[in-house]
C-alpha positions in Angstrom: 1.9 11.1 10.7 5.0 13.1 9.8 5.7 15.8 7.3 6.6 13.1 4.7 3.2 11.5 4.8 -0.1 12.7 3.5 -3.3 10.7 3.9 -6.6 11.8 2.3 -10.0 10.2 2.2 -13.3 11.5 1.0 -15.2 14.7 1.4 -13.4 16.3 4.3 -10.2 16.4 2.3 -12.1 18.0 -0.7 -13.0 20.9 1.6 -9.4 21.3 2.9 -7.7 20.8 -0.5 -9.8 21.6 -3.5 -6.9 20.7 -5.8 -7.2 17.1 -4.7 -10.9 16.1 -5.0 -11.6 12.5 -3.9 -14.8 10.6 -3.8 -16.0 9.1 -0.6 -15.0 5.6 -1.9 -11.3 6.5 -2.4 -8.3 6.4 -0.2 -5.0 8.3 -1.0 -1.8 8.0 0.9 1.4 9.9 -0.3 4.8 9.2 1.2 8.2 10.7 0.6 11.0 8.1 0.9 14.7 8.9 1.4 15.6 6.2 -1.2 15.9 5.9 -5.0 12.9 5.1 -7.1 14.4 1.9 -8.3 14.9 0.6 -4.7 11.4 1.5 -3.6 9.9 -0.2 -6.7 12.1 -3.3 -6.1 10.6 -3.7 -2.6 7.2 -4.1 -4.3 8.6 -6.5 -6.9 10.5 -8.9 -4.7 8.3 -11.1 -2.6 11.1 -11.9 -0.2 11.3 -8.2 0.7 7.5 -7.8 0.9 7.2 -10.3 3.6 9.2 -8.0 5.9 6.7 -5.1 5.6 3.4 -6.4 4.2 1.4 -6.2 7.4 -0.2 -3.4 9.5 1.4 -2.2 12.7 1.2 -4.9 15.4 0.9 -7.7 12.8 3.3 -9.8 10.9 3.3 -11.2 7.4 3.2 -15.0 7.4 2.8 -15.5 3.7 3.4 -13.5 0.5 3.7 -15.0 -2.9 3.2 -13.5 -6.3 3.9 -13.7 -10.0 5.0 -10.1 -10.6 3.7 -9.6 -14.2 0.6 -8.3 -15.8 -2.1 -10.9 -15.2 0.0 -12.5 -12.4 -1.7 -13.4 -9.2 -0.6 -12.5 -5.7 -1.7 -13.9 -2.3 -0.8 -12.8 1.2 -1.6 -13.4 4.9 -0.8 -11.4 8.0 -1.3 -12.5 11.5 -2.9 -10.3 14.1 -2.9 -11.3 17.8 -6.5 -10.0 18.1 -7.9 -10.9 14.7 -6.0 -14.1 13.7 -5.1 -14.7 10.1 -6.1 -12.1 7.5 -5.8 -13.4 3.9 -6.0 -11.2 0.8 -5.2 -11.7 -2.9 -5.5 -10.1 -6.3 -4.1 -9.8 -9.8 -1.6 -7.4 -11.3 -3.3 -5.2 -13.9 -0.5 -2.9 -14.9 3.3 -2.8 -14.2 5.4 0.0 -15.5 8.9 -0.4 -14.0 9.8 2.3 -11.5 6.6 4.3 -12.4 3.4 2.4 -11.6 1.8 -0.8 -10.3 -1.9 -1.5 -10.4 -3.4 -4.5 -8.8 -6.8 -5.8 -7.6 -7.2 -6.4 -3.9 -9.8 -8.7 -2.2 -10.1 -9.8 1.4 -10.9 -13.5 1.9 -13.0 -12.8 5.1 -14.4 -10.0 7.3 -16.7 -7.2 6.5 -15.0 -6.4 3.2 -14.8 -10.0 2.0 -15.1 -10.7 -1.7 -15.4 -6.9 -2.5 -12.7 -6.2 -5.1 -10.9 -2.9 -5.0 -8.2 -1.5 -7.2 -4.9 -0.3 -5.8 -2.6 2.0 -7.8 0.9 2.7 -6.6 2.9 5.4 -8.4 6.5 6.4 -8.0 8.2 9.7 -8.9 11.5 11.3 -8.0 11.5 14.8 -6.5 14.2 16.7 -4.6 16.3 13.5 -4.1 13.4 11.5 -2.7 10.9 9.0 -4.0 7.3 10.1 -3.8 5.1 7.0 -3.6 1.4 7.5 -4.0 -1.0 4.8 -2.8 -4.6 5.0 -4.1 -7.4 2.5 -3.5 -10.9 2.5 -4.7 -13.9 1.7 -4.7 -14.9 1.1 -1.1 -18.5 0.0 -0.3 -19.0 3.0 1.9 -16.9 5.6 3.8 -16.9 3.4 7.0 -15.1 0.6 5.1 -12.7 3.1 3.6 -12.0 4.6 7.0 -11.3 1.2 8.5 -8.5 0.8 6.0 -6.7 4.0 6.8 -4.9 2.8 9.9 -4.0 -0.6 8.4 -2.5 0.8 5.2 -0.8 3.6 7.1 0.8 1.1 9.4 1.9 -1.1 6.5 3.4 1.8 4.7 5.2 2.9 7.9 6.8 -0.5 7.9 7.6 -0.3 4.2 9.2 3.1 4.6 11.4 2.0 7.5 12.4 -1.1 5.7 13.2 0.6 2.4 15.1 3.5 4.0 17.2 1.1 6.1 18.2 -0.7 2.8 18.9 2.6 1.2 21.3 3.5 4.0 23.0 0.1 3.6 21.5 -1.7 6.6 21.5 -5.4 5.7 19.3 -6.5 8.6 
């Protein structure tokens, strides 16, 4: 984790940052991107871009499709060499261009299968950077929440590298 990343989950963070109280069933990850808000938002909106970063570290996205509108469904799969295919899906609940995206998130299999969580992504500009805040809740228990920290952090690492490369004009 670098100075541009802040990950918080549950009670330990409440003790270290009383201004950011979180319940044990919440996950919060804040990133500062060296890219404009409109570009960071577009990388969520455009499925062809999401396929490049929608997977944790060491995995690759093999499918991403969505209807990017309120009420529209999304479906994705990433492939892990150790865990095989990992399918997930959801529905967009809110979309406020360049400000906020809210969607449901459900795993098809594994220990969190069929448990629906809500993911909220917010975007803000500060000091020439885009601040992206990722929030997911509720988790069945702190162990399930903790199991998602590494996965989401790795996925967001990939997103950040992808977005910042595009912001710098890298067409690869």
